[in-house]
C-alpha positions in Angstrom: -5.0 -11.9 -8.8 -8.3 -11.0 -7.3 -8.0 -13.7 -4.7 -4.5 -12.8 -3.6 -4.5 -12.6 0.2 -0.8 -12.2 1.0 1.7 -9.9 -0.6 5.3 -9.7 0.5 7.6 -7.3 -1.4 11.2 -6.2 -0.5 13.2 -3.4 -2.2 10.5 -2.7 -4.8 9.6 0.6 -6.4 5.8 0.7 -6.9 4.0 2.5 -9.8 0.4 2.0 -10.7 -2.7 0.7 -9.0 -3.6 -1.7 -6.2 -7.2 -2.3 -7.4 -6.2 -5.9 -8.4 -6.0 -7.0 -4.7 -9.5 -6.6 -3.2 -9.1 -9.6 -0.9 -5.6 -8.7 0.4 -5.4 -9.6 4.1 -1.7 -9.4 4.8 0.5 -6.7 3.2 4.2 -6.8 4.0 6.4 -4.1 2.3 10.0 -3.8 3.4 12.2 -1.1 2.0 9.7 -0.3 -0.7 9.3 3.1 -2.3 6.2 4.8 -3.7 6.4 7.9 -6.0 2.8 8.9 -5.2 -0.3 7.5 -3.4 -1.2 4.2 -5.2 -4.5 4.4 -7.0 -7.1 2.1 -5.5 -5.1 1.5 -2.4 -7.9 -0.1 -0.3 -7.0 -2.0 2.9 -10.6 -2.7 4.1 -9.9 -6.4 4.3 -6.3 -6.1 5.7 -5.6 -7.7 9.0 -1.8 -7.4 9.0 0.1 -4.4 7.7 3.9 -4.5 7.9 5.4 -1.4 6.2 8.9 -1.4 7.6 11.2 1.3 6.0 8.5 2.1 3.5 7.4 5.7 2.6 3.7 4.8 2.0 2.6 5.9 5.5 4.0 9.4 5.0 2.6 9.6 1.5 -0.9 8.7 2.7 -0.6 11.2 5.6 0.4 13.9 3.2 -2.6 13.1 1.0 -5.0 13.2 3.9 -3.6 16.5 5.1 -4.0 18.1 1.6 -7.6 16.8 1.4 -8.4 18.4 4.7 -7.3 21.9 3.6 
C-alpha cells in the first residue's frame, strides 16, 4: 500500500502503525478512535485532512505537550 493516496475510514478503532502510507495525500477519518499516537504517523504529503469526531488531534496535542516538558 505504499502508493495509497486516499484513505477514508468511518467508525474504526486504529491500532498499530501508519508507516505503510508514505504517499497519503487525503486522510478522512470520521468517528475513529485511537488508543495512542500511531507509530509512523507522517502527514508530510497530506493535502486534505478531515478528522471529524476523531480523537487523533487531542492525542497528538497531548504527545507534543509531554515532549515539551
